[in-house]
Structure formats: structure tokens, C-alpha cells
N, CA, C and O atoms as a GROMACS GRO file, in nm:
protein
  532
    1MET      N    1   5.870  -3.017   1.199
    1MET     CA    2   5.980  -2.954   1.268
    1MET      C    3   5.996  -3.016   1.406
    1MET      O    4   5.900  -3.062   1.468
    2ARG      N    5   6.115  -3.014   1.447
    2ARG     CA    6   6.146  -3.070   1.577
    2ARG      C    7   6.228  -2.969   1.657
    2ARG      O    8   6.306  -2.891   1.602
    3SER      N    9   6.208  -2.974   1.785
    3SER     CA   10   6.288  -2.886   1.870
    3SER      C   11   6.426  -2.947   1.886
    3SER      O   12   6.452  -3.054   1.832
    4ARG      N   13   6.514  -2.882   1.955
    4ARG     CA   14   6.650  -2.932   1.971
    4ARG      C   15   6.654  -3.063   2.048
    4ARG      O   16   6.745  -3.144   2.032
    5GLY      N   17   6.553  -3.081   2.132
    5GLY     CA   18   6.551  -3.205   2.209
    5GLY      C   19   6.488  -3.319   2.133
    5GLY      O   20   6.486  -3.431   2.184
    6GLY      N   21   6.435  -3.294   2.013
    6GLY     CA   22   6.375  -3.399   1.933
    6GLY      C   23   6.224  -3.407   1.944
    6GLY      O   24   6.162  -3.484   1.871
    7ALA      N   25   6.161  -3.329   2.034
    7ALA     CA   26   6.015  -3.331   2.048
    7ALA      C   27   5.953  -3.243   1.940
    7ALA      O   28   6.011  -3.141   1.903
    8PRO      N   29   5.835  -3.280   1.888
    8PRO     CA   30   5.771  -3.198   1.784
    8PRO      C   31   5.722  -3.065   1.840
    8PRO      O   32   5.676  -3.058   1.954
    9LEU      N   33   5.731  -2.960   1.760
    9LEU     CA   34   5.684  -2.827   1.799
    9LEU      C   35   5.533  -2.818   1.777
    9LEU      O   36   5.481  -2.876   1.682
   10PRO      N   37   5.460  -2.744   1.865
   10PRO     CA   38   5.315  -2.727   1.843
   10PRO      C   39   5.289  -2.640   1.719
   10PRO      O   40   5.364  -2.548   1.690
   11LYS      N   41   5.180  -2.672   1.648
   11LYS     CA   42   5.144  -2.596   1.527
   11LYS      C   43   5.049  -2.483   1.567
   11LYS      O   44   4.962  -2.502   1.651
   12GLY      N   45   5.065  -2.369   1.506
   12GLY     CA   46   4.980  -2.254   1.535
   12GLY      C   47   4.873  -2.236   1.428
   12GLY      O   48   4.882  -2.146   1.345
   13GLU      N   49   4.770  -2.323   1.429
   13GLU     CA   50   4.663  -2.314   1.330
   13GLU      C   51   4.532  -2.275   1.398
   13GLU      O   52   4.507  -2.310   1.514
   14VAL      N   53   4.448  -2.202   1.325
   14VAL     CA   54   4.316  -2.164   1.374
   14VAL      C   55   4.213  -2.245   1.296
   14VAL      O   56   4.215  -2.248   1.173
   15SER      N   57   4.123  -2.310   1.368
   15SER     CA   58   4.020  -2.390   1.303
   15SER      C   59   3.905  -2.297   1.262
   15SER      O   60   3.847  -2.228   1.346
   16MET      N   61   3.872  -2.295   1.135
   16MET     CA   62   3.766  -2.210   1.081
   16MET      C   63   3.628  -2.276   1.091
   16MET      O   64   3.528  -2.208   1.069
   17THR      N   65   3.620  -2.402   1.122
   17THR     CA   66   3.493  -2.473   1.124
   17THR      C   67   3.392  -2.412   1.222
   17THR      O   68   3.278  -2.391   1.183
   18PRO      N   69   3.429  -2.383   1.349
   18PRO     CA   70   3.329  -2.323   1.438
   18PRO      C   71   3.280  -2.186   1.390
   18PRO      O   72   3.163  -2.152   1.407
   19LEU      N   73   3.369  -2.108   1.331
   19LEU     CA   74   3.331  -1.977   1.280
   19LEU      C   75   3.233  -1.991   1.162
   19LEU      O   76   3.137  -1.914   1.153
   20MET      N   77   3.256  -2.086   1.075
   20MET     CA   78   3.166  -2.109   0.962
   20MET      C   79   3.031  -2.162   1.010
   20MET      O   80   2.927  -2.125   0.956
   21ASP      N   81   3.032  -2.249   1.112
   21ASP     CA   82   2.907  -2.299   1.168
   21ASP      C   83   2.824  -2.185   1.225
   21ASP      O   84   2.703  -2.179   1.204
   22LEU      N   85   2.887  -2.096   1.297
   22LEU     CA   86   2.817  -1.981   1.354
   22LEU      C   87   2.760  -1.892   1.244
   22LEU      O   88   2.647  -1.844   1.256
   23THR      N   89   2.836  -1.870   1.138
   23THR     CA   90   2.790  -1.788   1.026
   23THR      C   91   2.666  -1.848   0.962
   23THR      O   92   2.570  -1.776   0.933
   24PHE      N   93   2.666  -1.979   0.939
   24PHE     CA   94   2.550  -2.043   0.878
   24PHE      C   95   2.429  -2.042   0.969
   24PHE      O   96   2.316  -2.027   0.922
   25VAL      N   97   2.449  -2.058   1.098
   25VAL     CA   98   2.337  -2.052   1.192
   25VAL      C   99   2.275  -1.913   1.192
   25VAL      O  100   2.152  -1.900   1.190
   26LEU      N  101   2.358  -1.808   1.192
   26LEU     CA  102   2.305  -1.671   1.187
   26LEU      C  103   2.234  -1.644   1.055
   26LEU      O  104   2.130  -1.578   1.054
   27LEU      N  105   2.286  -1.693   0.946
   27LEU     CA  106   2.223  -1.675   0.816
   27LEU      C  107   2.084  -1.740   0.814
   27LEU      O  108   1.988  -1.678   0.769
   28ILE      N  109   2.074  -1.860   0.863
   28ILE     CA  110   1.944  -1.929   0.869
   28ILE      C  111   1.849  -1.855   0.962
   28ILE      O  112   1.730  -1.842   0.931
   29LEU      N  113   1.898  -1.807   1.073
   29LEU     CA  114   1.815  -1.732   1.168
   29LEU      C  115   1.758  -1.607   1.102
   29LEU      O  116   1.639  -1.579   1.117
   30PHE      N  117   1.839  -1.532   1.028
   30PHE     CA  118   1.791  -1.412   0.961
   30PHE      C  119   1.694  -1.444   0.848
   30PHE      O  120   1.597  -1.371   0.827
   31ILE      N  121   1.718  -1.552   0.776
   31ILE     CA  122   1.628  -1.592   0.667
   31ILE      C  123   1.490  -1.626   0.723
   31ILE      O  124   1.389  -1.599   0.658
   32ILE      N  125   1.485  -1.685   0.840
   32ILE     CA  126   1.357  -1.722   0.901
   32ILE      C  127   1.287  -1.602   0.964
   32ILE      O  128   1.165  -1.590   0.952
   33THR      N  129   1.360  -1.515   1.030
   33THR     CA  130   1.296  -1.408   1.106
   33THR      C  131   1.258  -1.285   1.024
   33THR      O  132   1.162  -1.217   1.059
   34VAL      N  133   1.329  -1.254   0.917
   34VAL     CA  134   1.300  -1.132   0.841
   34VAL      C  135   1.159  -1.134   0.780
   34VAL      O  136   1.090  -1.032   0.789
   35PRO      N  137   1.112  -1.242   0.719
   35PRO     CA  138   0.975  -1.238   0.666
   35PRO      C  139   0.868  -1.227   0.774
   35PRO      O  140   0.756  -1.183   0.745
   36ILE      N  141   0.899  -1.264   0.895
   36ILE     CA  142   0.801  -1.258   1.003
   36ILE      C  143   0.782  -1.115   1.053
   36ILE      O  144   0.675  -1.080   1.103
   37LEU      N  145   0.884  -1.032   1.039
   37LEU     CA  146   0.876  -0.895   1.086
   37LEU      C  147   0.763  -0.821   1.015
   37LEU      O  148   0.739  -0.844   0.897
   38ASP      N  149   0.696  -0.736   1.086
   38ASP     CA  150   0.580  -0.665   1.032
   38ASP      C  151   0.622  -0.523   0.995
   38ASP      O  152   0.661  -0.445   1.082
   39TYR      N  153   0.614  -0.491   0.866
   39TYR     CA  154   0.653  -0.359   0.820
   39TYR      C  155   0.528  -0.277   0.789
   39TYR      O  156   0.490  -0.265   0.673
   40LYS      N  157   0.465  -0.223   0.890
   40LYS     CA  158   0.347  -0.140   0.869
   40LYS      C  159   0.383   0.006   0.897
   40LYS      O  160   0.462   0.037   0.986
   41THR      N  161   0.322   0.091   0.819
   41THR     CA  162   0.341   0.234   0.837
   41THR      C  163   0.205   0.299   0.845
   41THR      O  164   0.121   0.278   0.757
   42ASP      N  165   0.182   0.377   0.948
   42ASP     CA  166   0.058   0.451   0.957
   42ASP      C  167   0.065   0.571   0.865
   42ASP      O  168   0.158   0.651   0.871
   43VAL      N  169  -0.035   0.582   0.779
   43VAL     CA  170  -0.040   0.692   0.684
   43VAL      C  171  -0.148   0.788   0.727
   43VAL      O  172  -0.264   0.750   0.743
   44VAL      N  173  -0.110   0.913   0.746
   44VAL     CA  174  -0.205   1.017   0.780
   44VAL      C  175  -0.209   1.114   0.662
   44VAL      O  176  -0.107   1.176   0.631
   45PRO      N  177  -0.325   1.128   0.596
   45PRO     CA  178  -0.331   1.221   0.483
   45PRO      C  179  -0.302   1.363   0.528
   45PRO      O  180  -0.336   1.401   0.640
   46PRO      N  181  -0.239   1.441   0.443
   46PRO     CA  182  -0.206   1.579   0.481
   46PRO      C  183  -0.332   1.664   0.491
   46PRO      O  184  -0.433   1.637   0.427
   47ALA      N  185  -0.323   1.768   0.572
   47ALA     CA  186  -0.434   1.862   0.586
   47ALA      C  187  -0.437   1.951   0.463
   47ALA      O  188  -0.332   1.988   0.410
   48MET      N  189  -0.555   1.985   0.419
   48MET     CA  190  -0.571   2.069   0.301
   48MET      C  191  -0.564   2.216   0.343
   48MET      O  192  -0.635   2.259   0.434
   49THR      N  193  -0.479   2.291   0.276
   49THR     CA  194  -0.464   2.432   0.311
   49THR      C  195  -0.504   2.525   0.198
   49THR      O  196  -0.495   2.647   0.211
   50THR      N  197  -0.547   2.468   0.086
   50THR     CA  198  -0.583   2.552  -0.027
   50THR      C  199  -0.721   2.613  -0.007
   50THR      O  200  -0.808   2.553   0.057
   51GLY      N  201  -0.742   2.731  -0.059
   51GLY     CA  202  -0.870   2.797  -0.049
   51GLY      C  203  -0.960   2.764  -0.169
   51GLY      O  204  -1.075   2.805  -0.174
   52GLU      N  205  -0.905   2.690  -0.264
   52GLU     CA  206  -0.978   2.656  -0.386
   52GLU      C  207  -1.084   2.551  -0.356
   52GLU      O  208  -1.056   2.452  -0.288
   53THR      N  209  -1.203   2.572  -0.406
   53THR     CA  210  -1.309   2.473  -0.388
   53THR      C  211  -1.366   2.435  -0.524
   53THR      O  212  -1.365   2.515  -0.617
   54LEU      N  213  -1.414   2.312  -0.532
   54LEU     CA  214  -1.476   2.264  -0.655
   54LEU      C  215  -1.625   2.293  -0.649
   54LEU      O  216  -1.683   2.298  -0.541
   55PRO      N  217  -1.686   2.313  -0.764
   55PRO     CA  218  -1.831   2.333  -0.761
   55PRO      C  219  -1.901   2.210  -0.706
   55PRO      O  220  -1.859   2.097  -0.730
   56GLU      N  221  -2.009   2.231  -0.631
   56GLU     CA  222  -2.080   2.119  -0.568
   56GLU      C  223  -2.137   2.025  -0.672
   56GLU      O  224  -2.132   1.903  -0.655
   57LYS      N  225  -2.191   2.077  -0.778
   57LYS     CA  226  -2.247   1.994  -0.884
   57LYS      C  227  -2.168   2.016  -1.012
   57LYS      O  228  -2.163   2.128  -1.064
   58ASP      N  229  -2.108   1.913  -1.062
   58ASP     CA  230  -2.036   1.916  -1.188
   58ASP      C  231  -2.099   1.807  -1.275
   58ASP      O  232  -2.092   1.689  -1.241
   59GLN      N  233  -2.160   1.845  -1.386
   59GLN     CA  234  -2.232   1.749  -1.470
   59GLN      C  235  -2.140   1.646  -1.532
   59GLN      O  236  -2.183   1.534  -1.560
   60GLU      N  237  -2.013   1.682  -1.554
   60GLU     CA  238  -1.918   1.588  -1.611
   60GLU      C  239  -1.867   1.487  -1.509
   60GLU      O  240  -1.830   1.376  -1.545
   61ALA      N  241  -1.865   1.526  -1.382
   61ALA     CA  242  -1.803   1.442  -1.279
   61ALA      C  243  -1.901   1.337  -1.228
   61ALA      O  244  -2.018   1.365  -1.203
   62ILE      N  245  -1.850   1.217  -1.213
   62ILE     CA  246  -1.925   1.107  -1.153
   62ILE      C  247  -1.892   1.110  -1.004
   62ILE      O  248  -1.775   1.101  -0.966
   63GLN      N  249  -1.993   1.122  -0.920
   63GLN     CA  250  -1.972   1.130  -0.775
   63GLN      C  251  -1.974   0.989  -0.716
   63GLN      O  252  -2.078   0.923  -0.716
   64VAL      N  253  -1.860   0.942  -0.666
   64VAL     CA  254  -1.850   0.812  -0.600
   64VAL      C  255  -1.831   0.838  -0.452
   64VAL      O  256  -1.739   0.911  -0.413
   65THR      N  257  -1.918   0.781  -0.368
   65THR     CA  258  -1.909   0.802  -0.224
   65THR      C  259  -1.889   0.670  -0.152
   65THR      O  260  -1.934   0.565  -0.197
   66LEU      N  261  -1.821   0.678  -0.040
   66LEU     CA  262  -1.799   0.565   0.049
   66LEU      C  263  -1.833   0.613   0.189
   66LEU      O  264  -1.762   0.697   0.245
   67ASP      N  265  -1.943   0.560   0.246
   67ASP     CA  266  -1.985   0.609   0.377
   67ASP      C  267  -1.911   0.538   0.489
   67ASP      O  268  -1.830   0.449   0.465
   68LYS      N  269  -1.941   0.577   0.613
   68LYS     CA  270  -1.866   0.523   0.726
   68LYS      C  271  -1.894   0.375   0.752
   68LYS      O  272  -1.818   0.310   0.823
   69GLU      N  273  -2.003   0.321   0.695
   69GLU     CA  274  -2.030   0.177   0.707
   69GLU      C  275  -1.964   0.096   0.596
   69GLU      O  276  -1.970  -0.027   0.597
   70GLY      N  277  -1.902   0.164   0.499
   70GLY     CA  278  -1.833   0.095   0.390
   70GLY      C  279  -1.920   0.072   0.268
   70GLY      O  280  -1.882  -0.006   0.181
   71ARG      N  281  -2.035   0.138   0.259
   71ARG     CA  282  -2.123   0.123   0.143
   71ARG      C  283  -2.080   0.221   0.035
   71ARG      O  284  -2.050   0.337   0.063
   72CYS      N  285  -2.078   0.173  -0.088
   72CYS     CA  286  -2.036   0.253  -0.202
   72CYS      C  287  -2.160   0.295  -0.282
   72CYS      O  288  -2.256   0.220  -0.293
   73ALA      N  289  -2.155   0.416  -0.338
   73ALA     CA  290  -2.264   0.466  -0.421
   73ALA      C  291  -2.208   0.550  -0.534
   73ALA      O  292  -2.106   0.618  -0.518
   74ILE      N  293  -2.276   0.544  -0.650
   74ILE     CA  294  -2.243   0.629  -0.764
   74ILE      C  295  -2.359   0.725  -0.784
   74ILE      O  296  -2.472   0.683  -0.810
   75ASP      N  297  -2.330   0.854  -0.774
   75ASP     CA  298  -2.433   0.958  -0.786
   75ASP      C  299  -2.554   0.930  -0.697
   75ASP      O  300  -2.668   0.954  -0.736
   76GLY      N  301  -2.528   0.879  -0.577
   76GLY     CA  302  -2.634   0.853  -0.479
   76GLY      C  303  -2.700   0.717  -0.492
   76GLY      O  304  -2.781   0.681  -0.407
   77VAL      N  305  -2.669   0.641  -0.596
   77VAL     CA  306  -2.728   0.508  -0.617
   77VAL      C  307  -2.632   0.403  -0.564
   77VAL      O  308  -2.518   0.396  -0.610
   78PRO      N  309  -2.676   0.318  -0.467
   78PRO     CA  310  -2.586   0.215  -0.412
   78PRO      C  311  -2.536   0.120  -0.521
   78PRO      O  312  -2.612   0.081  -0.610
   79VAL      N  313  -2.410   0.084  -0.511
   79VAL     CA  314  -2.349  -0.008  -0.607
   79VAL      C  315  -2.247  -0.095  -0.534
   79VAL      O  316  -2.182  -0.050  -0.439
   80ALA      N  317  -2.233  -0.220  -0.577
   80ALA     CA  318  -2.134  -0.311  -0.518
   80ALA      C  319  -1.996  -0.277  -0.575
   80ALA      O  320  -1.984  -0.235  -0.690
   81LEU      N  321  -1.893  -0.296  -0.494
   81LEU     CA  322  -1.757  -0.269  -0.541
   81LEU      C  323  -1.719  -0.355  -0.660
   81LEU      O  324  -1.642  -0.313  -0.746
   82SER      N  325  -1.774  -0.477  -0.666
   82SER     CA  326  -1.741  -0.567  -0.776
   82SER      C  327  -1.794  -0.516  -0.910
   82SER      O  328  -1.736  -0.547  -1.014
   83SER      N  329  -1.903  -0.440  -0.910
   83SER     CA  330  -1.960  -0.389  -1.036
   83SER      C  331  -1.924  -0.242  -1.060
   83SER      O  332  -1.976  -0.181  -1.154
   84LEU      N  333  -1.836  -0.186  -0.979
   84LEU     CA  334  -1.801  -0.044  -0.991
   84LEU      C  335  -1.736  -0.012  -1.125
   84LEU      O  336  -1.770   0.087  -1.189
   85GLU      N  337  -1.642  -0.096  -1.168
   85GLU     CA  338  -1.570  -0.068  -1.294
   85GLU      C  339  -1.666  -0.071  -1.413
   85GLU      O  340  -1.654   0.013  -1.502
   86GLY      N  341  -1.759  -0.165  -1.417
   86GLY     CA  342  -1.856  -0.172  -1.526
   86GLY      C  343  -1.946  -0.049  -1.529
   86GLY      O  344  -1.977   0.003  -1.636
   87GLN      N  345  -1.989  -0.004  -1.412
   87GLN     CA  346  -2.074   0.116  -1.404
   87GLN      C  347  -1.997   0.239  -1.452
   87GLN      O  348  -2.051   0.322  -1.525
   88LEU      N  349  -1.871   0.251  -1.410
   88LEU     CA  350  -1.791   0.367  -1.451
   88LEU      C  351  -1.764   0.366  -1.602
   88LEU      O  352  -1.764   0.471  -1.666
   89THR      N  353  -1.743   0.248  -1.658
   89THR     CA  354  -1.721   0.236  -1.803
   89THR      C  355  -1.846   0.282  -1.879
   89THR      O  356  -1.836   0.352  -1.979
   90ALA      N  357  -1.964   0.240  -1.829
   90ALA     CA  358  -2.089   0.280  -1.894
   90ALA      C  359  -2.108   0.432  -1.886
   90ALA      O  360  -2.150   0.493  -1.984
   91LEU      N  361  -2.078   0.491  -1.772
   91LEU     CA  362  -2.093   0.637  -1.758
   91LEU      C  363  -1.991   0.712  -1.842
   91LEU      O  364  -2.020   0.821  -1.892
   92LYS      N  365  -1.871   0.655  -1.859
   92LYS     CA  366  -1.771   0.718  -1.945
   92LYS      C  367  -1.820   0.720  -2.089
   92LYS      O  368  -1.796   0.816  -2.162
   93GLY      N  369  -1.888   0.614  -2.130
   93GLY     CA  370  -1.944   0.607  -2.265
   93GLY      C  371  -2.050   0.714  -2.289
   93GLY      O  372  -2.080   0.748  -2.403
   94MET      N  373  -2.108   0.767  -2.182
   94MET     CA  374  -2.209   0.872  -2.192
   94MET      C  375  -2.146   1.012  -2.191
   94MET      O  376  -2.217   1.112  -2.187
   95GLY      N  377  -2.012   1.019  -2.194
   95GLY     CA  378  -1.943   1.147  -2.203
   95GLY      C  379  -1.895   1.204  -2.071
   95GLY      O  380  -1.845   1.317  -2.069
   96ARG      N  381  -1.906   1.133  -1.963
   96ARG     CA  382  -1.858   1.182  -1.834
   96ARG      C  383  -1.714   1.136  -1.816
   96ARG      O  384  -1.685   1.017  -1.824
   97THR      N  385  -1.625   1.231  -1.792
   97THR     CA  386  -1.481   1.201  -1.796
   97THR      C  387  -1.411   1.212  -1.661
   97THR      O  388  -1.293   1.179  -1.651
   98LYS      N  389  -1.480   1.259  -1.558
   98LYS     CA  390  -1.417   1.278  -1.427
   98LYS      C  391  -1.488   1.196  -1.322
   98LYS      O  392  -1.608   1.171  -1.330
   99VAL      N  393  -1.412   1.156  -1.221
   99VAL     CA  394  -1.468   1.088  -1.104
   99VAL      C  395  -1.427   1.167  -0.982
   99VAL      O  396  -1.309   1.196  -0.962
  100ARG      N  397  -1.524   1.202  -0.899
  100ARG     CA  398  -1.496   1.268  -0.771
  100ARG      C  399  -1.526   1.168  -0.661
  100ARG      O  400  -1.639   1.121  -0.647
  101ILE      N  401  -1.425   1.135  -0.583
  101ILE     CA  402  -1.440   1.036  -0.477
  101ILE      C  403  -1.451   1.108  -0.343
  101ILE      O  404  -1.364   1.187  -0.306
  102ARG      N  405  -1.559   1.080  -0.273
  102ARG     CA  406  -1.580   1.136  -0.139
  102ARG      C  407  -1.594   1.016  -0.045
  102ARG      O  408  -1.687   0.937  -0.057
  103ALA      N  409  -1.501   1.005   0.050
  103ALA     CA  410  -1.501   0.891   0.142
  103ALA      C  411  -1.501   0.941   0.285
  103ALA      O  412  -1.448   1.047   0.317
  104SER      N  413  -1.563   0.862   0.370
  104SER     CA  414  -1.564   0.894   0.512
  104SER      C  415  -1.423   0.880   0.567
  104SER      O  416  -1.349   0.789   0.529
  105GLY      N  417  -1.385   0.969   0.656
  105GLY     CA  418  -1.253   0.964   0.716
  105GLY      C  419  -1.235   0.846   0.811
  105GLY      O  420  -1.123   0.819   0.855
  106GLU      N  421  -1.342   0.777   0.842
  106GLU     CA  422  -1.335   0.662   0.933
  106GLU      C  423  -1.301   0.532   0.861
  106GLU      O  424  -1.276   0.431   0.926
  107ARG      N  425  -1.301   0.533   0.728
  107ARG     CA  426  -1.273   0.413   0.651
  107ARG      C  427  -1.122   0.396   0.633
  107ARG      O  428  -1.050   0.496   0.626
  108PRO      N  429  -1.073   0.271   0.625
  108PRO     CA  430  -0.930   0.248   0.601
  108PRO      C  431  -0.889   0.298   0.462
  108PRO      O  432  -0.970   0.301   0.369
  109TYR      N  433  -0.765   0.337   0.451
  109TYR     CA  434  -0.713   0.392   0.326
  109TYR      C  435  -0.719   0.290   0.212
  109TYR      O  436  -0.736   0.328   0.097
  110GLU      N  437  -0.706   0.161   0.244
  110GLU     CA  438  -0.711   0.056   0.141
  110GLU      C  439  -0.844   0.059   0.066
  110GLU      O  440  -0.848   0.030  -0.053
  111GLU      N  441  -0.952   0.092   0.136
  111GLU     CA  442  -1.083   0.095   0.072
  111GLU      C  443  -1.094   0.212  -0.026
  111GLU      O  444  -1.161   0.202  -0.128
  112ILE      N  445  -1.029   0.322   0.005
  112ILE     CA  446  -1.028   0.436  -0.087
  112ILE      C  447  -0.947   0.401  -0.211
  112ILE      O  448  -0.984   0.437  -0.323
  113VAL      N  449  -0.836   0.332  -0.192
  113VAL     CA  450  -0.755   0.287  -0.305
  113VAL      C  451  -0.836   0.190  -0.391
  113VAL      O  452  -0.821   0.190  -0.514
  114ALA      N  453  -0.921   0.108  -0.328
  114ALA     CA  454  -1.006   0.015  -0.403
  114ALA      C  455  -1.106   0.090  -0.492
  114ALA      O  456  -1.153   0.035  -0.591
  115LEU      N  457  -1.139   0.214  -0.458
  115LEU     CA  458  -1.224   0.297  -0.543
  115LEU      C  459  -1.143   0.364  -0.655
  115LEU      O  460  -1.194   0.386  -0.765
  116LEU      N  461  -1.018   0.395  -0.626
  116LEU     CA  462  -0.933   0.462  -0.724
  116LEU      C  463  -0.895   0.372  -0.841
  116LEU      O  464  -0.892   0.416  -0.956
  117ARG      N  465  -0.866   0.245  -0.812
  117ARG     CA  466  -0.817   0.153  -0.915
  117ARG      C  467  -0.913   0.137  -1.032
  117ARG      O  468  -0.870   0.153  -1.147
  118PRO      N  469  -1.042   0.106  -1.009
  118PRO     CA  470  -1.132   0.091  -1.125
  118PRO      C  471  -1.146   0.221  -1.205
  118PRO      O  472  -1.159   0.217  -1.327
  119ALA      N  473  -1.145   0.334  -1.137
  119ALA     CA  474  -1.158   0.462  -1.207
  119ALA      C  475  -1.037   0.486  -1.298
  119ALA      O  476  -1.053   0.533  -1.410
  120LYS      N  477  -0.918   0.454  -1.249
  120LYS     CA  478  -0.798   0.473  -1.330
  120LYS      C  479  -0.794   0.374  -1.446
  120LYS      O  480  -0.750   0.409  -1.556
  121ARG      N  481  -0.840   0.250  -1.423
  121ARG     CA  482  -0.843   0.151  -1.531
  121ARG      C  483  -0.939   0.193  -1.642
  121ARG      O  484  -0.918   0.160  -1.759
  122CYS      N  485  -1.044   0.266  -1.607
  122CYS     CA  486  -1.140   0.314  -1.707
  122CYS      C  487  -1.088   0.436  -1.782
  122CYS      O  488  -1.148   0.479  -1.880
  123GLY      N  489  -0.978   0.493  -1.736
  123GLY     CA  490  -0.920   0.609  -1.803
  123GLY      C  491  -0.988   0.740  -1.765
  123GLY      O  492  -0.986   0.836  -1.842
  124LEU      N  493  -1.046   0.745  -1.647
  124LEU     CA  494  -1.114   0.865  -1.601
  124LEU      C  495  -1.021   0.952  -1.517
  124LEU      O  496  -0.929   0.900  -1.453
  125GLU      N  497  -1.043   1.082  -1.519
  125GLU     CA  498  -0.968   1.174  -1.433
  125GLU      C  499  -1.026   1.162  -1.292
  125GLU      O  500  -1.147   1.171  -1.273
  126VAL      N  501  -0.940   1.141  -1.194
  126VAL     CA  502  -0.985   1.118  -1.056
  126VAL      C  503  -0.956   1.239  -0.969
  126VAL      O  504  -0.846   1.295  -0.973
  127GLN      N  505  -1.056   1.279  -0.891
  127GLN     CA  506  -1.041   1.387  -0.794
  127GLN      C  507  -1.084   1.333  -0.658
  127GLN      O  508  -1.188   1.268  -0.647
  128LEU      N  509  -1.005   1.359  -0.555
  128LEU     CA  510  -1.039   1.319  -0.420
  128LEU      C  511  -1.095   1.441  -0.347
  128LEU      O  512  -1.030   1.546  -0.342
  129GLU      N  513  -1.213   1.429  -0.292
  129GLU     CA  514  -1.273   1.539  -0.218
  129GLU      C  515  -1.230   1.537  -0.073
  129GLU      O  516  -1.225   1.431  -0.010
  130THR      N  517  -1.198   1.653  -0.022
  130THR     CA  518  -1.166   1.668   0.119
  130THR      C  519  -1.246   1.785   0.172
  130THR      O  520  -1.296   1.868   0.096
  131ARG      N  521  -1.256   1.791   0.301
  131ARG     CA  522  -1.326   1.902   0.365
  131ARG      C  523  -1.226   1.985   0.443
  131ARG      O  524  -1.136   1.932   0.507
  132ALA      N  525  -1.243   2.116   0.435
  132ALA     CA  526  -1.156   2.205   0.513
  132ALA      C  527  -1.191   2.191   0.659
  132ALA      O  528  -1.307   2.177   0.695
  133GLU      N  529  -1.090   2.196   0.743
  133GLU     CA  530  -1.113   2.181   0.887
  133GLU      C  531  -1.140   2.314   0.951
  133GLU      O  532  -1.162   2.322   1.072
   0.00000   0.00000   0.00000
């Protein structure tokens, strides 16, 4: 198009290239930074308010303890975590069907879960012991 005087008219176009460049830079930035972010949640077990108590000695229950130093024991006999599942399987074969886990409150929750997994894989009923405050 030409104006009346014969000079060309300016075109009204918007260049999308800088906008697309910015979009790709932001996308790359988010792809790099999101995996670096730390998603940790502090878990505090709930307080027990029930008045129900379990008998101190249950012949069917296998007592697994984890002390404040991180040592594991089955019925008072020290055992390594790596051999825990084999020991529980052997005790299940003797007719014991329950596991009672007693852990020190000073141990990380991951270590308690490490005791739960072998017991569940063996098909045993799991009970977590807590103390009333």
C-alpha cells in the first residue's frame, strides 16, 4: 500500500520471536530447578488417646525392638536388619502370626518402616507399640 504521496505505509506487525525465546528460557529454567527443590515433610506420629492396652506377654506375637542406638532384636535376641525377614519367616512357620514392633522415639521413622516391610512381606499381622504419655 502506498499513501497519497506515493510513500509506503508502515506495517503494524508484532514479532513473536522474542516472546517465544522468553517462553523457552523459562521452560528450561523450570525444568532445571524443579528437581533441585527439596520436598520434605516432618511427620509427627499422633498421640495415643485410647485406654486399651495389649497384654505384656503374648505367646503368638513376635516382639521386634529397635533401641535408641539403632540395634534390632527379636524377642530380646539381637539380629541384623538384613536377616530379619528370614528370622520372621522361620518364626511364622512355628505358628506365630503377629509381630509387635517397639521402637525408640529417638529413631528416624524410616528405620521403623524398615522393620515393617519384612513383617508385611512374610504375611504377619503387625502391631506398633506406643506408650501413653
